All heavy atoms as TSV, in Angstrom:
chain	resi	resn	atom	element	x	y	z
A	1	MET	N	N	-13.168	5.872	4.339
A	1	MET	CA	C	-11.991	6.629	4.718
A	1	MET	C	C	-11.191	6.952	3.462
A	1	MET	O	O	-10.961	6.093	2.630
A	1	MET	CB	C	-11.148	5.826	5.702
A	1	MET	CG	C	-9.762	6.429	5.898
A	1	MET	SD	S	-8.701	5.498	6.969
A	1	MET	CE	C	-8.953	6.418	8.441
A	2	ASP	N	N	-10.761	8.174	3.356
A	2	ASP	CA	C	-9.943	8.612	2.229
A	2	ASP	C	C	-8.475	8.318	2.549
A	2	ASP	O	O	-7.902	8.893	3.459
A	2	ASP	CB	C	-10.146	10.102	1.984
A	2	ASP	CG	C	-9.333	10.642	0.818
A	2	ASP	OD1	O	-8.788	9.838	0.035
A	2	ASP	OD2	O	-9.244	11.868	0.696
A	3	LEU	N	N	-7.878	7.393	1.791
A	3	LEU	CA	C	-6.480	7.031	2.007
A	3	LEU	C	C	-5.540	7.859	1.162
A	3	LEU	O	O	-4.332	7.833	1.362
A	3	LEU	CB	C	-6.256	5.558	1.666
A	3	LEU	CG	C	-7.101	4.546	2.418
A	3	LEU	CD1	C	-6.803	3.150	1.916
A	3	LEU	CD2	C	-6.877	4.656	3.894
A	4	GLY	N	N	-6.078	8.552	0.174
A	4	GLY	CA	C	-5.234	9.299	-0.751
A	4	GLY	C	C	-4.422	8.333	-1.607
A	4	GLY	O	O	-4.921	7.303	-2.055
A	5	LEU	N	N	-3.148	8.653	-1.806
A	5	LEU	CA	C	-2.289	7.843	-2.668
A	5	LEU	C	C	-2.069	6.433	-2.133
A	5	LEU	O	O	-1.839	5.492	-2.906
A	5	LEU	CB	C	-0.933	8.532	-2.846
A	5	LEU	CG	C	-0.956	9.844	-3.627
A	5	LEU	CD1	C	0.424	10.482	-3.599
A	5	LEU	CD2	C	-1.410	9.613	-5.056
A	6	CYS	N	N	-2.132	6.260	-0.831
A	6	CYS	CA	C	-1.889	4.935	-0.237
A	6	CYS	C	C	-2.864	3.877	-0.770
A	6	CYS	O	O	-2.534	2.694	-0.831
A	6	CYS	CB	C	-1.975	4.994	1.280
A	6	CYS	SG	S	-0.653	5.952	2.041
A	7	ALA	N	N	-4.043	4.295	-1.165
A	7	ALA	CA	C	-5.055	3.353	-1.649
A	7	ALA	C	C	-4.592	2.585	-2.880
A	7	ALA	O	O	-5.014	1.441	-3.098
A	7	ALA	CB	C	-6.355	4.093	-1.954
A	8	THR	N	N	-3.697	3.173	-3.680
A	8	THR	CA	C	-3.266	2.517	-4.915
A	8	THR	C	C	-1.749	2.349	-4.994
A	8	THR	O	O	-1.212	2.075	-6.065
A	8	THR	CB	C	-3.755	3.313	-6.140
A	8	THR	OG1	O	-3.242	4.646	-6.064
A	8	THR	CG2	C	-5.274	3.324	-6.219
A	9	CYS	N	N	-1.063	2.497	-3.865
A	9	CYS	CA	C	0.405	2.424	-3.876
A	9	CYS	C	C	0.885	0.987	-3.704
A	9	CYS	O	O	0.349	0.234	-2.888
A	9	CYS	CB	C	0.985	3.293	-2.764
A	9	CYS	SG	S	2.792	3.331	-2.783
A	10	ARG	N	N	1.920	0.635	-4.437
A	10	ARG	CA	C	2.462	-0.722	-4.342
A	10	ARG	C	C	3.243	-0.945	-3.053
A	10	ARG	O	O	3.576	-2.073	-2.712
A	10	ARG	CB	C	3.328	-1.029	-5.554
A	10	ARG	CG	C	4.614	-0.214	-5.581
A	10	ARG	CD	C	5.449	-0.565	-6.748
A	10	ARG	NE	N	6.000	-1.896	-6.523
A	10	ARG	CZ	C	7.063	-2.375	-7.094
A	10	ARG	NH1	N	7.704	-1.653	-7.963
A	10	ARG	NH2	N	7.510	-3.567	-6.835
A	11	HIS	N	N	3.557	0.111	-2.306
A	11	HIS	CA	C	4.363	-0.007	-1.100
A	11	HIS	C	C	3.545	-0.019	0.193
A	11	HIS	O	O	4.116	-0.032	1.273
A	11	HIS	CB	C	5.392	1.132	-1.039
A	11	HIS	CG	C	6.301	1.142	-2.216
A	11	HIS	ND1	N	7.275	0.196	-2.418
A	11	HIS	CD2	C	6.356	1.956	-3.292
A	11	HIS	CE1	C	7.904	0.441	-3.556
A	11	HIS	NE2	N	7.357	1.504	-4.101
A	12	VAL	N	N	2.231	-0.040	0.083
A	12	VAL	CA	C	1.394	-0.054	1.274
A	12	VAL	C	C	1.140	-1.500	1.711
A	12	VAL	O	O	1.001	-2.406	0.895
A	12	VAL	CB	C	0.053	0.683	1.059
A	12	VAL	CG1	C	-0.877	-0.088	0.137
A	12	VAL	CG2	C	-0.618	0.975	2.380
A	13	LYS	N	N	1.139	-1.699	3.018
A	13	LYS	CA	C	0.775	-2.993	3.591
A	13	LYS	C	C	-0.340	-2.721	4.580
A	13	LYS	O	O	-0.193	-1.893	5.488
A	13	LYS	CB	C	1.966	-3.621	4.298
A	13	LYS	CG	C	1.656	-4.962	4.913
A	13	LYS	CD	C	2.901	-5.571	5.518
A	13	LYS	CE	C	2.595	-6.950	6.059
A	13	LYS	NZ	N	3.807	-7.558	6.649
A	14	VAL	N	N	-1.473	-3.395	4.401
A	14	VAL	CA	C	-2.628	-3.182	5.273
A	14	VAL	C	C	-2.567	-4.202	6.408
A	14	VAL	O	O	-2.492	-5.403	6.169
A	14	VAL	CB	C	-3.951	-3.321	4.491
A	14	VAL	CG1	C	-5.135	-3.053	5.405
A	14	VAL	CG2	C	-3.974	-2.375	3.298
A	15	LEU	N	N	-2.576	-3.683	7.625
A	15	LEU	CA	C	-2.561	-4.531	8.814
A	15	LEU	C	C	-3.890	-4.360	9.534
A	15	LEU	O	O	-4.403	-3.247	9.650
A	15	LEU	CB	C	-1.416	-4.117	9.741
A	15	LEU	CG	C	-0.035	-4.118	9.104
A	15	LEU	CD1	C	0.977	-3.489	10.024
A	15	LEU	CD2	C	0.376	-5.527	8.745
A	16	ARG	N	N	-4.447	-5.465	10.008
A	16	ARG	CA	C	-5.738	-5.425	10.699
A	16	ARG	C	C	-5.543	-5.947	12.119
A	16	ARG	O	O	-4.951	-7.010	12.298
A	16	ARG	CB	C	-6.747	-6.275	9.946
A	16	ARG	CG	C	-8.110	-6.240	10.524
A	16	ARG	CD	C	-9.106	-7.035	9.686
A	16	ARG	NE	N	-10.395	-6.445	9.926
A	16	ARG	CZ	C	-11.179	-5.950	9.022
A	16	ARG	NH1	N	-10.849	-6.009	7.768
A	16	ARG	NH2	N	-12.312	-5.411	9.339
A	17	ASN	N	N	-6.044	-5.213	13.099
A	17	ASN	CA	C	-5.912	-5.690	14.476
A	17	ASN	C	C	-7.100	-6.561	14.861
A	17	ASN	O	O	-8.033	-6.750	14.073
A	17	ASN	CB	C	-5.698	-4.523	15.450
A	17	ASN	CG	C	-6.920	-3.660	15.664
A	17	ASN	OD1	O	-8.025	-3.978	15.230
A	17	ASN	ND2	N	-6.741	-2.538	16.342
A	18	GLU	N	N	-7.079	-7.088	16.076
A	18	GLU	CA	C	-8.130	-7.998	16.549
A	18	GLU	C	C	-9.501	-7.349	16.623
A	18	GLU	O	O	-10.513	-8.033	16.563
A	18	GLU	CB	C	-7.752	-8.545	17.921
A	18	GLU	CG	C	-6.541	-9.436	17.898
A	18	GLU	CD	C	-6.120	-9.879	19.295
A	18	GLU	OE1	O	-6.768	-9.460	20.290
A	18	GLU	OE2	O	-5.146	-10.629	19.372
A	19	ARG	N	N	-9.519	-6.024	16.763
A	19	ARG	CA	C	-10.801	-5.315	16.851
A	19	ARG	C	C	-11.341	-4.901	15.487
A	19	ARG	O	O	-12.370	-4.259	15.397
A	19	ARG	CB	C	-10.666	-4.102	17.750
A	19	ARG	CG	C	-10.416	-4.502	19.199
A	19	ARG	CD	C	-10.406	-3.311	20.096
A	19	ARG	NE	N	-9.108	-2.654	19.967
A	19	ARG	CZ	C	-8.739	-1.585	20.630
A	19	ARG	NH1	N	-9.558	-1.016	21.456
A	19	ARG	NH2	N	-7.557	-1.064	20.467
A	20	GLY	N	N	-10.611	-5.236	14.420
A	20	GLY	CA	C	-11.097	-4.948	13.078
A	20	GLY	C	C	-10.634	-3.637	12.483
A	20	GLY	O	O	-11.068	-3.273	11.396
A	21	SER	N	N	-9.761	-2.903	13.176
A	21	SER	CA	C	-9.239	-1.650	12.633
A	21	SER	C	C	-8.126	-1.936	11.635
A	21	SER	O	O	-7.336	-2.870	11.824
A	21	SER	CB	C	-8.676	-0.771	13.755
A	21	SER	OG	O	-9.703	-0.395	14.633
A	22	ASN	N	N	-8.068	-1.141	10.592
A	22	ASN	CA	C	-7.010	-1.270	9.588
A	22	ASN	C	C	-5.959	-0.188	9.803
A	22	ASN	O	O	-6.294	0.956	10.111
A	22	ASN	CB	C	-7.572	-1.127	8.174
A	22	ASN	CG	C	-8.419	-2.305	7.786
A	22	ASN	OD1	O	-8.231	-3.417	8.247
A	22	ASN	ND2	N	-9.380	-2.067	6.918
A	23	PHE	N	N	-4.705	-0.574	9.612
A	23	PHE	CA	C	-3.575	0.347	9.686
A	23	PHE	C	C	-2.803	0.214	8.391
A	23	PHE	O	O	-2.623	-0.897	7.881
A	23	PHE	CB	C	-2.688	0.022	10.894
A	23	PHE	CG	C	-3.413	0.185	12.191
A	23	PHE	CD1	C	-4.112	-0.871	12.751
A	23	PHE	CD2	C	-3.434	1.409	12.829
A	23	PHE	CE1	C	-4.798	-0.722	13.934
A	23	PHE	CE2	C	-4.128	1.568	14.023
A	23	PHE	CZ	C	-4.817	0.499	14.576
A	24	TYR	N	N	-2.352	1.327	7.851
A	24	TYR	CA	C	-1.705	1.350	6.546
A	24	TYR	C	C	-0.233	1.680	6.724
A	24	TYR	O	O	0.121	2.800	7.042
A	24	TYR	CB	C	-2.421	2.354	5.639
A	24	TYR	CG	C	-3.876	1.953	5.465
A	24	TYR	CD1	C	-4.843	2.376	6.362
A	24	TYR	CD2	C	-4.237	1.095	4.450
A	24	TYR	CE1	C	-6.153	1.969	6.242
A	24	TYR	CE2	C	-5.552	0.681	4.316
A	24	TYR	CZ	C	-6.502	1.121	5.212
A	24	TYR	OH	O	-7.802	0.702	5.095
A	25	MET	N	N	0.611	0.657	6.536
A	25	MET	CA	C	2.044	0.803	6.750
A	25	MET	C	C	2.756	1.015	5.427
A	25	MET	O	O	2.513	0.306	4.451
A	25	MET	CB	C	2.621	-0.437	7.427
A	25	MET	CG	C	4.105	-0.312	7.667
A	25	MET	SD	S	4.862	-1.538	8.746
A	25	MET	CE	C	4.191	-3.067	8.240
A	26	CYS	N	N	3.654	2.004	5.411
A	26	CYS	CA	C	4.459	2.269	4.227
A	26	CYS	C	C	5.708	1.388	4.296
A	26	CYS	O	O	6.548	1.550	5.185
A	26	CYS	CB	C	4.861	3.741	4.168
A	26	CYS	SG	S	5.941	4.091	2.763
A	27	MET	N	N	5.842	0.456	3.379
A	27	MET	CA	C	6.980	-0.454	3.380
A	27	MET	C	C	8.273	0.239	2.958
A	27	MET	O	O	9.356	-0.254	3.225
A	27	MET	CB	C	6.697	-1.660	2.486
A	27	MET	CG	C	5.506	-2.495	2.956
A	27	MET	SD	S	5.641	-3.038	4.674
A	27	MET	CE	C	7.012	-4.171	4.530
A	28	ARG	N	N	8.174	1.403	2.331
A	28	ARG	CA	C	9.381	2.173	1.986
A	28	ARG	C	C	10.100	2.635	3.254
A	28	ARG	O	O	11.297	2.831	3.262
A	28	ARG	CB	C	9.035	3.370	1.122
A	28	ARG	CG	C	8.795	2.987	-0.310
A	28	ARG	CD	C	9.193	4.155	-1.179
A	28	ARG	NE	N	8.980	3.817	-2.562
A	28	ARG	CZ	C	9.922	3.899	-3.470
A	28	ARG	NH1	N	11.118	4.304	-3.157
A	28	ARG	NH2	N	9.672	3.574	-4.712
A	29	ALA	N	N	9.355	2.818	4.324
A	29	ALA	CA	C	9.929	3.283	5.588
A	29	ALA	C	C	10.908	2.265	6.176
A	29	ALA	O	O	11.749	2.628	6.993
A	29	ALA	CB	C	8.821	3.577	6.590
A	30	GLU	N	N	10.815	1.020	5.760
A	30	GLU	CA	C	11.725	-0.012	6.264
A	30	GLU	C	C	13.183	0.288	5.906
A	30	GLU	O	O	14.083	-0.043	6.658
A	30	GLU	CB	C	11.337	-1.386	5.704
A	30	GLU	CG	C	9.977	-1.870	6.152
A	30	GLU	CD	C	9.943	-2.216	7.624
A	30	GLU	OE1	O	10.843	-2.929	8.101
A	30	GLU	OE2	O	9.006	-1.755	8.310
A	31	LYS	N	N	13.402	0.891	4.740
A	31	LYS	CA	C	14.768	1.129	4.263
A	31	LYS	C	C	15.097	2.599	4.038
A	31	LYS	O	O	16.249	2.932	3.812
A	31	LYS	CB	C	15.000	0.363	2.959
A	31	LYS	CG	C	14.930	-1.130	3.144
A	31	LYS	CD	C	15.197	-1.858	1.858
A	31	LYS	CE	C	15.103	-3.353	2.080
A	31	LYS	NZ	N	15.300	-4.107	0.873
A	32	ASP	N	N	14.098	3.455	4.077
A	32	ASP	CA	C	14.322	4.866	3.769
A	32	ASP	C	C	13.706	5.744	4.860
A	32	ASP	O	O	12.478	5.809	4.982
A	32	ASP	CB	C	13.716	5.194	2.412
A	32	ASP	CG	C	14.116	6.552	1.879
A	32	ASP	OD1	O	14.437	7.446	2.682
A	32	ASP	OD2	O	14.083	6.723	0.649
A	33	PRO	N	N	14.524	6.414	5.666
A	33	PRO	CA	C	13.998	7.212	6.777
A	33	PRO	C	C	13.184	8.443	6.364
A	33	PRO	O	O	12.552	9.065	7.214
A	33	PRO	CB	C	15.263	7.629	7.534
A	33	PRO	CG	C	16.361	7.558	6.538
A	33	PRO	CD	C	15.982	6.464	5.585
A	34	ARG	N	N	13.174	8.773	5.082
A	34	ARG	CA	C	12.355	9.906	4.626
A	34	ARG	C	C	10.869	9.609	4.739
A	34	ARG	O	O	10.042	10.523	4.726
A	34	ARG	CB	C	12.680	10.262	3.180
A	34	ARG	CG	C	14.076	10.768	2.956
A	34	ARG	CD	C	14.317	11.061	1.493
A	34	ARG	NE	N	14.147	9.825	0.722
A	34	ARG	CZ	C	13.858	9.784	-0.572
A	34	ARG	NH1	N	13.708	10.901	-1.258
A	34	ARG	NH2	N	13.721	8.627	-1.190
A	35	PHE	N	N	10.504	8.330	4.827
A	35	PHE	CA	C	9.100	7.937	4.833
A	35	PHE	C	C	8.664	7.524	6.229
A	35	PHE	O	O	9.399	6.873	6.955
A	35	PHE	CB	C	8.858	6.789	3.843
A	35	PHE	CG	C	9.207	7.173	2.439
A	35	PHE	CD1	C	10.427	6.832	1.889
A	35	PHE	CD2	C	8.330	7.914	1.679
A	35	PHE	CE1	C	10.779	7.206	0.603
A	35	PHE	CE2	C	8.657	8.306	0.390
A	35	PHE	CZ	C	9.873	7.946	-0.138
A	36	GLN	N	N	7.439	7.921	6.590
A	36	GLN	CA	C	6.867	7.534	7.882
A	36	GLN	C	C	6.298	6.132	7.781
A	36	GLN	O	O	5.646	5.788	6.788
A	36	GLN	CB	C	5.756	8.497	8.274
A	36	GLN	CG	C	6.226	9.883	8.582
A	36	GLN	CD	C	5.067	10.767	9.022
A	36	GLN	OE1	O	3.974	10.310	9.307
A	36	GLN	NE2	N	5.331	12.056	9.069
A	37	ARG	N	N	6.512	5.344	8.809
A	37	ARG	CA	C	5.989	3.967	8.807
A	37	ARG	C	C	4.461	3.972	8.686
A	37	ARG	O	O	3.894	3.193	7.934
A	37	ARG	CB	C	6.423	3.254	10.072
A	37	ARG	CG	C	6.011	1.795	10.075
A	37	ARG	CD	C	6.676	1.070	11.161
A	37	ARG	NE	N	8.112	1.085	10.844
A	37	ARG	CZ	C	8.969	0.189	11.224
A	37	ARG	NH1	N	8.576	-0.797	11.972
A	37	ARG	NH2	N	10.225	0.267	10.879
A	38	TYR	N	N	3.800	4.819	9.453
A	38	TYR	CA	C	2.338	4.952	9.402
A	38	TYR	C	C	2.008	6.417	9.127
A	38	TYR	O	O	1.791	7.199	10.050
A	38	TYR	CB	C	1.697	4.494	10.713
A	38	TYR	CG	C	1.925	3.027	10.990
A	38	TYR	CD1	C	2.954	2.609	11.820
A	38	TYR	CD2	C	1.121	2.065	10.395
A	38	TYR	CE1	C	3.179	1.262	12.061
A	38	TYR	CE2	C	1.340	0.716	10.621
A	38	TYR	CZ	C	2.367	0.325	11.465
A	38	TYR	OH	O	2.589	-1.007	11.692
A	39	PRO	N	N	1.982	6.817	7.854
A	39	PRO	CA	C	1.752	8.237	7.533
A	39	PRO	C	C	0.326	8.669	7.874
A	39	PRO	O	O	-0.607	7.874	7.811
A	39	PRO	CB	C	1.979	8.287	6.016
A	39	PRO	CG	C	1.692	6.902	5.540
A	39	PRO	CD	C	2.099	5.985	6.658
A	40	PRO	N	N	0.169	9.942	8.252
A	40	PRO	CA	C	-1.188	10.448	8.481
A	40	PRO	C	C	-1.965	10.442	7.161
A	40	PRO	O	O	-1.442	10.835	6.129
A	40	PRO	CB	C	-0.973	11.862	9.001
A	40	PRO	CG	C	0.450	12.207	8.742
A	40	PRO	CD	C	1.196	10.941	8.483
A	41	LEU	N	N	-3.179	9.948	7.238
A	41	LEU	CA	C	-4.011	9.830	6.039
A	41	LEU	C	C	-4.983	10.995	5.963
A	41	LEU	O	O	-5.408	11.509	6.991
A	41	LEU	CB	C	-4.763	8.499	6.078
A	41	LEU	CG	C	-3.885	7.266	6.137
A	41	LEU	CD1	C	-4.750	6.028	6.300
A	41	LEU	CD2	C	-2.979	7.147	4.938
A	42	PRO	N	N	-5.361	11.420	4.785
A	42	PRO	CA	C	-4.967	10.928	3.472
A	42	PRO	C	C	-3.622	11.497	3.021
A	42	PRO	O	O	-3.280	12.630	3.330
A	42	PRO	CB	C	-6.081	11.421	2.552
A	42	PRO	CG	C	-6.554	12.686	3.199
A	42	PRO	CD	C	-6.385	12.479	4.679
A	43	VAL	N	N	-2.878	10.688	2.301
A	43	VAL	CA	C	-1.600	11.125	1.729
A	43	VAL	C	C	-1.905	11.709	0.351
A	43	VAL	O	O	-2.409	11.006	-0.521
A	43	VAL	CB	C	-0.600	9.954	1.620
A	43	VAL	CG1	C	0.646	10.370	0.877
A	43	VAL	CG2	C	-0.255	9.426	3.007
A	44	LYS	N	N	-1.626	12.986	0.175
A	44	LYS	CA	C	-1.925	13.665	-1.093
A	44	LYS	C	C	-0.698	13.803	-1.984
A	44	LYS	O	O	-0.829	13.904	-3.196
A	44	LYS	CB	C	-2.529	15.054	-0.829
A	44	LYS	CG	C	-3.843	14.997	-0.088
A	44	LYS	CD	C	-4.893	14.283	-0.899
A	44	LYS	CE	C	-6.235	14.283	-0.192
A	44	LYS	NZ	N	-7.247	13.533	-0.895
A	45	GLN	N	N	0.507	13.807	-1.389
A	45	GLN	CA	C	1.752	13.865	-2.151
A	45	GLN	C	C	2.737	12.911	-1.506
A	45	GLN	O	O	2.820	12.836	-0.277
A	45	GLN	CB	C	2.356	15.259	-2.133
A	45	GLN	CG	C	1.547	16.296	-2.839
A	45	GLN	CD	C	2.235	17.658	-2.784
A	45	GLN	OE1	O	3.186	17.877	-2.056
A	45	GLN	NE2	N	1.730	18.586	-3.583
A	46	CYS	N	N	3.511	12.181	-2.333
A	46	CYS	CA	C	4.504	11.264	-1.801
A	46	CYS	C	C	5.585	11.031	-2.850
A	46	CYS	O	O	5.289	10.611	-3.971
A	46	CYS	CB	C	3.866	9.937	-1.416
A	46	CYS	SG	S	5.047	8.755	-0.742
A	47	ALA	N	N	6.827	11.288	-2.465
A	47	ALA	CA	C	7.955	11.107	-3.385
A	47	ALA	C	C	8.189	9.638	-3.725
A	47	ALA	O	O	8.784	9.325	-4.746
A	47	ALA	CB	C	9.222	11.698	-2.769
A	48	GLY	N	N	7.707	8.728	-2.898
A	48	GLY	CA	C	7.938	7.305	-3.137
A	48	GLY	C	C	6.765	6.567	-3.757
A	48	GLY	O	O	6.805	5.347	-3.913
A	49	TYR	N	N	5.718	7.303	-4.116
A	49	TYR	CA	C	4.516	6.655	-4.663
A	49	TYR	C	C	4.796	5.936	-5.970
A	49	TYR	O	O	5.430	6.474	-6.872
A	49	TYR	CB	C	3.417	7.698	-4.891
A	49	TYR	CG	C	2.200	7.110	-5.555
A	49	TYR	CD1	C	1.291	6.367	-4.838
A	49	TYR	CD2	C	1.976	7.282	-6.913
A	49	TYR	CE1	C	0.173	5.813	-5.443
A	49	TYR	CE2	C	0.865	6.742	-7.541
A	49	TYR	CZ	C	-0.029	6.007	-6.797
A	49	TYR	OH	O	-1.126	5.461	-7.395
A	50	GLU	N	N	4.330	4.698	-6.051
A	50	GLU	CA	C	4.341	3.920	-7.296
A	50	GLU	C	C	3.011	3.188	-7.366
A	50	GLU	O	O	2.597	2.558	-6.394
A	50	GLU	CB	C	5.476	2.902	-7.312
A	50	GLU	CG	C	6.851	3.521	-7.376
A	50	GLU	CD	C	7.952	2.479	-7.396
A	50	GLU	OE1	O	7.740	1.388	-7.967
A	50	GLU	OE2	O	9.004	2.735	-6.821
A	51	THR	N	N	2.367	3.261	-8.507
A	51	THR	CA	C	1.081	2.601	-8.679
A	51	THR	C	C	1.225	1.092	-8.561
A	51	THR	O	O	2.129	0.504	-9.143
A	51	THR	CB	C	0.480	2.936	-10.067
A	51	THR	OG1	O	0.418	4.350	-10.198
A	51	THR	CG2	C	-0.899	2.345	-10.231
A	52	ALA	N	N	0.325	0.483	-7.802
A	52	ALA	CA	C	0.311	-0.972	-7.671
A	52	ALA	C	C	-0.112	-1.586	-9.003
A	52	ALA	O	O	-1.011	-1.080	-9.675
A	52	ALA	CB	C	-0.651	-1.383	-6.572
A	53	GLN	N	N	0.547	-2.644	-9.362
A	53	GLN	CA	C	0.191	-3.351	-10.582
A	53	GLN	C	C	-0.909	-4.351	-10.255
A	53	GLN	O	O	-0.800	-5.090	-9.277
A	53	GLN	CB	C	1.410	-4.101	-11.142
A	53	GLN	CG	C	2.543	-3.189	-11.536
A	53	GLN	CD	C	2.158	-2.220	-12.643
A	53	GLN	OE1	O	1.527	-2.591	-13.618
A	53	GLN	NE2	N	2.519	-0.968	-12.466
A	54	PRO	N	N	-1.963	-4.399	-11.065
A	54	PRO	CA	C	-3.017	-5.375	-10.808
A	54	PRO	C	C	-2.463	-6.784	-11.011
A	54	PRO	O	O	-1.534	-6.986	-11.798
A	54	PRO	CB	C	-4.092	-5.047	-11.852
A	54	PRO	CG	C	-3.388	-4.278	-12.907
A	54	PRO	CD	C	-2.221	-3.592	-12.253
A	55	PRO	N	N	-2.997	-7.766	-10.295
A	55	PRO	CA	C	-2.509	-9.137	-10.485
A	55	PRO	C	C	-2.722	-9.593	-11.920
A	55	PRO	O	O	-3.718	-9.245	-12.560
A	55	PRO	CB	C	-3.342	-9.963	-9.513
A	55	PRO	CG	C	-4.424	-9.079	-9.025
A	55	PRO	CD	C	-4.069	-7.664	-9.346
A	56	ALA	N	N	-1.782	-10.362	-12.437
A	56	ALA	CA	C	-1.882	-10.854	-13.815
A	56	ALA	C	C	-3.059	-11.822	-13.919
A	56	ALA	O	O	-3.263	-12.668	-13.053
A	56	ALA	CB	C	-0.589	-11.557	-14.207
A	57	LEU	N	N	-3.814	-11.648	-14.970
A	57	LEU	CA	C	-4.941	-12.543	-15.199
A	57	LEU	C	C	-4.470	-13.749	-16.005
A	57	LEU	O	O	-3.774	-13.599	-17.009
A	57	LEU	CB	C	-6.061	-11.815	-15.956
A	57	LEU	CG	C	-6.660	-10.623	-15.230
A	57	LEU	CD1	C	-7.683	-9.931	-16.130
A	57	LEU	CD2	C	-7.319	-11.050	-13.930
A	58	LYS	N	N	-4.841	-14.920	-15.557
A	58	LYS	CA	C	-4.480	-16.141	-16.276
A	58	LYS	C	C	-5.594	-16.511	-17.231
A	58	LYS	O	O	-6.767	-16.373	-16.923
A	58	LYS	CB	C	-4.251	-17.287	-15.295
A	58	LYS	CG	C	-3.032	-17.074	-14.428
A	58	LYS	CD	C	-2.815	-18.281	-13.553
A	58	LYS	CE	C	-1.570	-18.079	-12.712
A	58	LYS	NZ	N	-1.329	-19.234	-11.849
A	59	LYS	N	N	-5.216	-16.982	-18.393
A	59	LYS	CA	C	-6.201	-17.439	-19.348
A	59	LYS	C	C	-6.694	-18.817	-18.928
A	59	LYS	O	O	-5.923	-19.615	-18.379
A	59	LYS	CB	C	-5.588	-17.527	-20.750
A	59	LYS	CG	C	-5.203	-16.161	-21.294
A	59	LYS	CD	C	-4.600	-16.281	-22.670
A	59	LYS	CE	C	-4.201	-14.905	-23.201
A	59	LYS	NZ	N	-3.588	-14.983	-24.502
A	60	PRO	N	N	-7.977	-19.123	-19.163
A	60	PRO	CA	C	-8.491	-20.435	-18.791
A	60	PRO	C	C	-7.657	-21.545	-19.443
A	60	PRO	O	O	-7.270	-21.462	-20.601
A	60	PRO	CB	C	-9.915	-20.431	-19.340
A	60	PRO	CG	C	-10.275	-18.990	-19.493
A	60	PRO	CD	C	-8.987	-18.279	-19.763
A	61	GLY	N	N	-7.349	-22.563	-18.637
A	61	GLY	CA	C	-6.586	-23.693	-19.156
A	61	GLY	C	C	-5.087	-23.479	-19.176
A	61	GLY	O	O	-4.342	-24.374	-19.484
A	62	HIS	N	N	-4.629	-22.281	-18.806
A	62	HIS	CA	C	-3.199	-21.977	-18.812
A	62	HIS	C	C	-2.617	-22.280	-17.435
A	62	HIS	O	O	-3.142	-21.857	-16.427
A	62	HIS	CB	C	-2.980	-20.507	-19.150
A	62	HIS	CG	C	-1.529	-20.097	-19.130
A	62	HIS	ND1	N	-0.584	-20.705	-19.918
A	62	HIS	CD2	C	-0.887	-19.169	-18.401
A	62	HIS	CE1	C	0.592	-20.152	-19.681
A	62	HIS	NE2	N	0.433	-19.210	-18.746
A	63	THR	N	N	-1.538	-23.029	-17.395
A	63	THR	CA	C	-0.871	-23.311	-16.127
A	63	THR	C	C	0.547	-22.772	-16.183
A	63	THR	O	O	1.169	-22.722	-17.246
A	63	THR	CB	C	-0.830	-24.823	-15.845
A	63	THR	OG1	O	-0.161	-25.482	-16.923
A	63	THR	CG2	C	-2.220	-25.394	-15.671
A	64	SER	N	N	1.057	-22.368	-15.029
A	64	SER	CA	C	2.415	-21.844	-15.006
A	64	SER	C	C	3.310	-22.754	-14.232
A	64	SER	O	O	2.954	-23.410	-13.347
A	64	SER	CB	C	2.520	-20.487	-14.345
A	64	SER	OG	O	1.385	-19.745	-14.355
């Protein structure tokens, strides 16, 4: 499935139902009515898009 920008957006939350279907919720919609909670996919343009940051890699033996 082509998710468009949602695939790499830091504001997407993936929800899975009991039957195994995935739903892509825009967390920006919680505070900003300009955004749809469940936008039609694929999203090709979005004023609120921000690239998700990859998780920080820890060096072996390093503890935080």
